[in-house]
VOGU-3710 file (C-alpha; in Angstrom, 3 decimals, decimal comma):
1> maqnhlgana> 29,324/27,527/-20,779  25,910/26,729/-22,707  25,314/27,820/-25,988  23,225/31,000/-26,843  20,014/30,432/-28,878  19,537/26,656/-28,927  16,721/24,678/-28,094  17,127/23,989/-24,490  17,728/27,449/-23,713  14,669/27,846/-25,375
11> vslalvragv> 12,838/25,576/-22,913  14,687/27,609/-20,116  14,125/31,161/-20,975  10,328/30,005/-21,383  10,316/28,652/-17,475  11,916/31,394/-16,802  8,839/33,624/-18,308  6,162/31,081/-16,686  7,445/31,729/-13,253  9,225/28,495/-12,609
21> qrvftlsgnh> 12,678/29,179/-9,965  12,976/25,297/-9,596  12,791/22,164/-10,916  12,536/18,759/-9,937  14,650/16,562/-11,583  17,148/13,384/-12,100  19,522/13,679/-14,920  19,902/12,016/-18,079  21,701/11,460/-21,167  18,636/13,090/-23,179
31> vmplfdaald> 18,099/16,066/-21,093  21,730/17,245/-20,282  21,592/19,907/-22,767  18,667/21,640/-20,344  21,179/20,844/-17,305  23,098/23,158/-19,251  21,200/26,024/-20,239  19,334/25,919/-16,845  22,734/27,313/-15,601  22,594/30,069/-17,360
41> agielihtrh> 18,903/30,962/-16,919  19,235/30,362/-13,174  16,963/28,082/-12,614  17,760/25,332/-9,344  17,655/22,287/-10,163  16,828/19,816/-7,138  18,359/16,670/-8,415  16,495/13,408/-6,511  17,312/9,613/-6,118  14,043/8,479/-8,476
51> eaaavhmada> 12,433/9,913/-11,488  9,048/9,472/-9,716  9,800/11,278/-6,746  10,804/14,450/-9,111  7,183/14,207/-10,170  5,845/13,463/-6,635  7,579/16,723/-5,249  6,276/18,953/-8,438  3,261/17,795/-7,256  3,532/18,818/-3,923
61> wgrltgeagv> 4,528/22,281/-4,998  1,685/22,706/-7,317  -0,775/22,100/-4,666  0,465/24,021/-2,060  1,668/27,110/-4,295  -0,956/27,169/-7,217  1,996/27,165/-9,274  2,788/24,942/-12,133  5,009/22,472/-10,327  7,740/21,376/-12,732
71> alvsggpaha> 9,791/18,015/-12,884  12,559/16,770/-16,048  13,210/13,701/-16,455  15,489/11,608/-19,509  13,794/9,609/-21,777  12,963/5,777/-22,299  12,939/4,009/-19,038  13,422/7,305/-16,432  9,884/8,614/-18,534  8,517/5,288/-17,974
81> navsalytar> 9,911/5,762/-13,721  7,941/9,235/-13,692  4,737/8,327/-15,627  3,344/6,220/-12,439  3,478/9,527/-10,233  1,465/11,484/-12,561  -1,718/9,428/-11,895  -1,731/10,739/-7,939  -1,278/14,038/-9,573  -4,047/13,525/-12,367
91> msespvvlls> -6,304/12,080/-9,534  -5,558/15,010/-7,314  -5,951/17,834/-9,512  -2,598/19,163/-9,245  -0,561/21,594/-11,539  2,444/19,851/-12,913  4,287/19,660/-16,199  6,503/16,877/-16,840  9,607/17,447/-19,274  10,978/14,248/-21,002
101> ghapirelgl> 13,748/13,941/-23,057  13,142/11,821/-25,776  15,130/10,333/-28,618  16,296/12,370/-31,474  13,899/13,163/-34,464  16,078/12,338/-37,179  16,657/8,850/-35,347  12,712/8,002/-35,034  11,961/4,976/-36,729  15,688/3,701/-37,082
111> gafqqmdqaa> 15,764/2,155/-33,302  16,814/5,047/-31,614  18,587/4,917/-27,923  15,522/4,239/-25,533  12,996/5,201/-28,388  9,435/4,396/-27,157  6,083/6,181/-27,942  6,324/8,333/-24,826  3,253/10,738/-25,244  1,007/7,638/-25,504
121> mavpvtkaaw> 2,476/6,039/-22,240  1,379/9,080/-20,262  -1,885/10,151/-21,981  -3,742/8,102/-19,699  -2,840/9,818/-16,738  -2,392/13,561/-17,763  -4,473/16,479/-19,359  -2,687/16,239/-22,128  0,683/14,682/-23,475  2,867/15,195/-27,154
131> tcmrpdqlgn> 5,832/15,496/-28,230  7,422/18,471/-29,863  8,954/18,158/-33,304  10,696/21,588/-34,232  13,149/23,503/-31,986  11,234/26,695/-32,906  7,798/25,256/-31,543  9,635/24,403/-28,038  9,364/27,892/-26,081  5,068/27,618/-27,356
141> dvaravrtar> 4,745/24,163/-26,115  6,596/24,810/-22,484  3,734/27,662/-22,317  1,055/25,906/-23,443  2,141/23,162/-21,252  1,697/25,325/-18,268  -1,114/26,896/-19,421  -3,078/24,227/-19,622  -1,616/22,736/-16,104  -3,456/25,360/-14,449
151> egrpgpvqvn> -6,543/26,050/-16,074  -9,907/24,325/-15,846  -9,589/21,384/-13,749  -6,044/21,283/-13,150  -3,751/18,660/-13,840  -0,797/17,201/-14,969  0,743/17,701/-18,792  3,268/16,348/-20,148  5,875/17,126/-22,985  8,442/15,188/-24,874
161> lpadaltspa> 11,582/17,065/-26,010  13,528/15,190/-28,440  17,711/15,536/-27,854  18,194/17,088/-31,187  15,594/19,513/-30,804  17,450/20,800/-27,593  20,492/20,956/-29,485  19,641/22,643/-32,471  19,202/26,756/-33,138  15,970/28,179/-31,510
171> gestvpgpda> 16,449/32,047/-30,934  14,428/34,164/-27,943  11,778/35,308/-30,564  10,540/31,827/-30,419  9,784/31,967/-26,713  6,438/33,708/-26,286  5,925/36,042/-23,551  4,549/36,420/-20,256  0,560/36,324/-20,948  1,187/33,215/-23,077
181> fvpagmplds> 1,614/31,086/-19,974  -1,566/32,717/-18,261  -4,383/30,232/-18,016  -7,767/31,376/-19,509  -10,248/32,063/-16,840  -14,069/29,877/-16,880  -16,179/31,810/-14,289  -19,535/31,459/-13,550  -21,950/34,165/-14,591  -23,954/35,614/-11,748
191> gtageildrl> -26,997/35,029/-13,281  -26,530/31,172/-13,437  -24,768/30,765/-10,081  -28,266/32,977/-8,647  -30,709/30,414/-10,332  -28,259/27,706/-8,450  -28,514/29,420/-5,264  -32,535/29,726/-5,302  -32,640/25,991/-5,891  -30,370/25,124/-2,848
201> aaasrplilt> -32,312/27,417/-0,985  -35,628/25,587/-1,745  -34,218/22,579/-0,409  -34,572/21,398/3,145  -31,072/19,836/4,221  -28,707/21,087/0,734  -24,932/20,496/0,843  -22,219/21,902/-1,071  -19,708/19,042/-2,168  -16,118/20,256/-3,705
211> gptcltragr> -13,220/17,925/-5,208  -9,500/18,474/-4,725  -8,672/21,592/-6,573  -10,744/23,666/-3,488  -8,850/22,125/-1,027  -5,856/24,016/-0,833  -5,465/26,514/1,905  -6,541/29,030/-0,598  -9,469/27,087/-1,797  -10,280/26,102/2,023
221> armsaleeat> -10,864/29,786/2,579  -12,915/30,722/-0,201  -15,351/27,267/1,545  -15,411/28,937/4,630  -16,668/32,242/2,592  -19,190/30,526/0,878  -20,600/28,055/3,701  -20,964/31,745/5,836  -22,495/33,668/2,769  -25,169/30,655/1,873
231> gipvvgmesp> -25,422/29,233/5,609  -25,218/25,513/3,559  -22,684/23,248/4,977  -19,724/23,118/2,337  -17,379/19,878/2,679  -14,560/19,296/0,713  -13,772/15,508/-0,341  -10,170/14,402/-1,532  -9,659/11,372/-0,095  -9,649/7,467/-1,788
241> rgiddpslga> -11,867/6,368/0,738  -14,529/8,748/-0,466  -17,497/8,782/1,704  -15,619/6,800/4,771  -12,858/10,022/4,731  -11,464/9,231/8,183  -11,271/12,907/8,211  -14,939/13,731/7,680  -15,948/11,769/10,724  -19,176/10,589/10,667
251> faemlaradr> -19,996/13,057/8,023  -21,338/9,893/5,876  -24,544/9,896/8,100  -25,206/13,424/6,924  -24,768/12,954/3,314  -27,607/9,890/3,399  -30,025/12,745/4,609  -29,348/15,377/1,995  -32,270/16,310/-0,329  -30,388/18,526/-2,790
261> vllvgkrmdf> -26,336/18,579/-3,371  -24,408/20,824/-5,171  -20,884/19,647/-6,903  -18,613/22,185/-7,404  -15,825/20,417/-9,213  -16,382/16,918/-7,151  -16,618/14,133/-10,062  -19,359/11,579/-9,488  -17,536/8,516/-9,433  -16,564/5,901/-6,495
271> tlrfgrspaf> -15,839/8,397/-4,081  -19,569/9,014/-3,770  -20,679/5,832/-4,689  -22,304/6,909/-7,401  -24,927/8,963/-6,164  -26,671/5,823/-5,090  -28,922/4,477/-1,946  -28,110/3,882/0,451  -24,988/6,498/0,535  -27,649/9,161/-0,728
281> aadcefiavd> -31,522/9,077/-0,137  -33,259/7,945/-3,386  -34,721/10,951/-3,937  -31,931/13,099/-3,464  -31,623/15,739/-6,292  -27,838/16,982/-7,775  -26,619/20,298/-9,569  -23,089/20,066/-10,998  -20,436/22,588/-11,518  -17,311/21,731/-13,815
291> adaadherar> -14,853/22,938/-16,112  -15,004/19,450/-18,070  -17,886/18,241/-20,336  -16,724/14,613/-19,974  -17,509/15,241/-16,076  -20,901/16,786/-17,060  -21,477/13,838/-19,462  -20,466/11,160/-16,701  -22,489/12,670/-14,126  -25,575/12,589/-16,353
301> rtlgnrlvas> -25,169/9,076/-17,116  -24,578/8,480/-13,924  -27,551/10,087/-12,117  -30,447/10,341/-14,794  -33,135/12,574/-13,948  -31,476/13,460/-10,742  -29,333/15,974/-12,424  -31,814/18,697/-12,331  -29,269/21,384/-13,480  -25,283/21,668/-13,866
311> atadafaala> -23,018/24,536/-15,543  -19,383/24,923/-16,868  -16,857/26,744/-14,700  -13,886/26,095/-12,935  -14,423/25,328/-9,151  -12,357/27,648/-7,976  -13,747/30,516/-9,627  -17,344/29,517/-9,056  -16,738/29,293/-5,327  -16,416/33,300/-5,794
321> sfaapavgrr> -19,453/33,573/-8,157  -21,825/31,707/-5,291  -20,512/34,115/-2,699  -21,569/37,250/-3,898  -24,929/36,908/-4,823  -25,359/34,329/-1,979  -25,972/37,198/0,257  -29,217/38,310/-0,745  -30,721/34,565/-0,875  -29,435/33,150/2,061
331> rsfdawrnev> -31,676/31,395/4,151  -31,384/29,867/7,787  -29,877/26,346/7,802  -28,083/26,441/11,258  -29,944/23,154/12,585  -28,348/21,435/10,042  -25,503/22,946/9,459  -24,374/22,678/13,224  -25,264/18,859/12,472  -22,916/18,255/9,766
341> qaairyrpga> -20,450/20,490/11,350  -20,667/18,036/14,775  -20,363/14,869/12,720  -17,202/16,250/10,895  -15,675/16,995/14,140  -17,333/13,366/15,781  -14,431/10,989/16,824  -15,428/7,994/18,992  -14,647/8,987/22,700  -13,090/5,311/22,996
351> wdgiaakapg> -10,219/6,839/20,876  -9,684/9,172/23,818  -7,948/6,310/26,070  -7,369/3,799/23,919  -4,181/1,944/24,277  -2,434/-1,065/22,332  -3,230/-4,262/23,357  0,392/-5,765/23,388  3,314/-4,305/25,103  6,133/-2,278/23,450
361> rlhpvqacrp> 3,373/-1,346/20,977  1,170/1,813/20,275  -2,016/1,982/18,876  -2,020/4,404/15,989  -3,940/6,952/17,837  -1,263/7,424/19,877  1,126/7,317/17,012  -0,375/10,623/15,870  -2,637/12,926/18,201  0,597/13,566/20,780
371> lqalldrhpd> 2,076/15,379/17,828  -0,613/17,856/16,857  1,202/19,993/19,339  3,989/20,216/16,744  1,495/21,420/13,923  -0,143/23,982/16,409  2,901/25,978/16,690  3,050/27,715/13,330  0,030/29,566/11,348  1,688/27,545/8,051
381> silisdggef> 2,127/23,951/9,208  2,222/21,137/6,730  0,732/17,726/7,761  1,647/15,148/4,674  -0,410/11,626/5,069  0,302/8,640/2,389  -2,501/6,071/2,168  -2,566/2,531/3,731  -4,162/1,691/7,287  -1,603/4,544/9,392
391> gqwaqaclsa> -2,189/6,965/6,721  -6,203/6,666/7,553  -5,321/7,308/11,328  -3,277/10,017/10,527  -5,749/11,938/8,981  -8,465/11,065/11,382  -6,446/12,728/14,156  -4,375/15,378/12,666  -4,960/19,224/11,418  -3,105/21,355/9,639
401> phrlingpag> -3,123/24,590/7,724  -1,979/22,809/4,688  -2,794/19,124/4,347  -1,352/17,100/1,577  -2,438/13,193/1,142  -2,673/10,547/-1,796  -5,552/11,898/-2,937  -8,233/9,927/-4,949  -5,461/7,811/-6,713  -5,337/5,863/-3,733
411> aigsalpmal> -1,612/5,058/-4,643  1,035/4,812/-2,077  4,797/6,461/-2,152  4,148/10,017/-2,930  4,689/11,359/1,282  8,174/10,932/1,613  9,155/13,180/-1,515  6,242/15,995/-0,908  7,868/16,180/2,250  11,117/17,680/0,766
421> aariarpdap> 8,849/19,866/-1,698  6,472/21,275/1,567  9,829/22,395/3,013  11,223/24,600/-0,196  7,561/25,886/-0,683  7,072/26,792/3,306  11,153/26,823/4,740  10,077/28,117/8,311  7,188/25,979/8,905  6,881/22,541/10,520
431> vlaflgdgtf> 6,342/19,672/7,990  5,256/16,479/9,309  4,636/13,493/7,099  3,121/10,231/8,253  3,681/6,883/6,208  3,521/3,210/6,970  6,571/0,736/6,419  5,772/-0,415/3,306  5,403/3,002/1,720  8,873/4,058/3,420
441> gfhaaeidta> 10,487/1,556/1,065  9,350/3,334/-2,093  11,345/6,858/-1,948  13,850/6,038/1,573  16,684/7,057/-0,820  15,081/10,846/-1,135  16,567/11,058/2,642  19,577/11,351/0,653  17,819/14,016/-1,625  16,924/16,081/1,496
451> vryrlpfvvv> 20,676/15,610/3,483  22,211/16,985/0,489  19,675/20,060/-0,006  19,725/20,368/4,285  15,831/20,199/4,055  14,850/19,470/7,302  11,109/17,737/7,900  9,854/14,611/10,086  8,457/11,627/8,965  6,684/9,761/11,276
461> vgndarwnae> 6,795/6,118/10,065  4,242/3,326/11,578  5,767/0,115/11,880  3,793/-2,935/12,088  6,032/-5,190/10,082  3,495/-6,104/7,222  1,128/-4,125/4,489  -1,219/-4,038/6,698  -4,030/-2,657/3,970  -3,737/-5,770/2,083
471> yqiqlktygp> -3,550/-7,702/5,320  -6,875/-6,496/6,822  -8,406/-7,108/3,438  -7,212/-10,791/3,416  -8,556/-11,406/6,930  -11,998/-10,199/5,769  -12,291/-11,735/2,922  -10,356/-15,146/3,132  -10,180/-15,702/6,636  -6,747/-16,017/9,095
481> drlvgcellp> -5,409/-19,005/7,637  -5,373/-17,491/3,920  -2,783/-14,815/4,627  -0,191/-14,136/2,190  2,285/-11,157/0,863  1,684/-9,556/3,537  4,478/-9,924/5,812  7,500/-7,399/6,482  10,690/-7,346/8,724  10,791/-5,022/11,740
491> trydrvaaaf> 13,350/-3,011/9,962  14,476/0,161/11,977  14,031/2,759/9,573  15,304/4,902/11,895  18,709/4,033/11,276  18,187/3,878/7,862  17,570/7,386/7,894  20,822/8,048/10,092  22,790/6,306/7,493  21,906/8,665/4,855
501> gghgehvete> 22,675/11,530/7,039  19,668/12,325/8,986  18,121/12,144/12,272  16,511/8,739/13,182  14,574/7,611/16,835  12,953/4,628/17,703  9,659/4,833/19,627  8,081/2,151/21,643  5,540/4,019/24,211  3,165/6,716/24,106
511> eallpaaera> 5,698/8,424/26,755  8,815/8,894/24,928  6,602/9,944/21,425  6,358/13,735/21,933  10,254/14,233/23,174  11,569/12,417/20,515  9,594/14,542/17,788  10,903/17,840/19,474  14,752/16,017/19,164  13,695/15,189/15,750
521> stsglpacln> 11,925/18,598/14,817  14,733/20,589/16,142  17,443/18,543/14,685  17,634/20,503/11,554  17,898/17,324/9,537  15,818/15,258/7,678  14,451/13,406/10,486  12,528/9,712/10,863  10,586/8,634/13,807  10,443/4,424/13,779
531> vviegvpapv> 7,478/4,357/15,456  6,218/0,677/16,428  2,577/0,400/16,177  -0,148/-2,053/16,464  -1,605/-3,272/12,867  -5,287/-2,295/13,458  -7,779/-1,482/10,372  -8,363/2,233/9,465  -11,175/3,598/10,993  -14,770/3,626/9,831
541> vrkspaetgt> -16,457/6,388/11,734  -20,095/6,164/12,443  -22,761/7,480/14,855  -26,018/6,966/15,310  -28,195/10,054/15,854  -29,108/8,686/19,354  -25,516/7,818/20,111  -24,384/9,423/23,297  -20,944/8,909/23,978  -20,628/4,989/22,884
551> pasesrsse> -17,604/4,665/20,753  -18,355/3,942/17,108  -17,348/0,322/15,713  -14,289/0,180/13,683  -14,294/-1,484/10,725  -12,337/-1,719/7,128  -13,335/0,405/4,116  -11,625/-0,508/0,778  -8,921/2,294/-0,876
//
């Protein structure tokens, strides 16, 4: 039985007041008081096999629900394990709170067990990171973390909780009320919104680009409403491949023709080739609406006098702010809008009959497209895709109401843990995760977590027995005689899943794929389809204006 009114109880009460019902965690010495306090607070602990996986699960939870996803890990090396996953959440603008145990305050500087400067380690990959130094501040620090993670440009926040603060008195009165957890809004005023819309309406081929914050299901609905209100194409970008995002088809060709672009929470960075020609026309003008002063400054530095206007607002609110005054300013951009939409939908005609060159293997298109049938069966289905070449094919071939990808970070390893959180967030919807064989090795043990918590989903492993992204880079850059460090064994990952208590199937033919997926999806278990694929480069889709069906060439893009 937990003692009343200790620091650990203040943390748990603060989480309850924030609306947090579950925490993704891994046990350790420093956080045992919080495990005990969670029992009294009624907080569910989803106990994982690796600290980074706990953060990836919190990341998925944040993106799917809009709530703060909370991860709890111990201090020292446990905290270090978790930090790497914060980068994916940071670049994907996901509202995550990482609570880390920490060496006791009274032992700091004396060589305490697992003492390290944990906040300094987390600062580069978070919106904020700090160490709570007083038990009576624990509740306020949790409130600040939850609020900061969700406001402005969302992103992860990390707070260190010293072990002696958790076991020292901290009365219930030290925990702030529910209002302290509510993020401050950053709306765009109607006058500024109207001026920006007038600038766009004066263009010939305007575009509105949004960033990861808006690429949730709710965000896409706002994007669609704004496009309908303005007549201007509104396109979301969240891929590490930037303008070569395979899920956007031949959109890069439209981007190069735009004459005025509004960035709504979309950073001017490598994903947009820094606004330079030939990705954009040399005289293309830009308008930036962003919550962060640092991103405004970067846009000014990068674009110079091509940045013709800017405003401060959070992206999600800005979409709604633009929609209302747009009604009276709508111009007909129908021809341009139709071109952009057709370019995004475009896929090479050759994909329709594509097949692997070697027997007993599938081309990635063959391994992905048939599974759209499973995603189409539910209005809340979830598509999860990791990085690497196979993940890019999945993004090019498949769609779903909810989509989680590795995001601008370009890191791999998040897809399998995210599938667990997705199943909890959407208990009745199909959850399909696509990842390469190398990626599966990062968090394979989370199949054990899924079995323990009875969380069924389907993981599709594209198995080409190599680190194919790196292989393709080496092949292109150094030639076939200089390939090193890319080879893997043709491991039966279906058997790995079965050994953890899950369901596994091995697939070598296109005819066998959908029946195997059907069995996996109805097994009631976390399931792995080990699909033997041909190791081909990720697609870069291009279509010339004169093209009438000739397949675009496939070439390697950097991640």
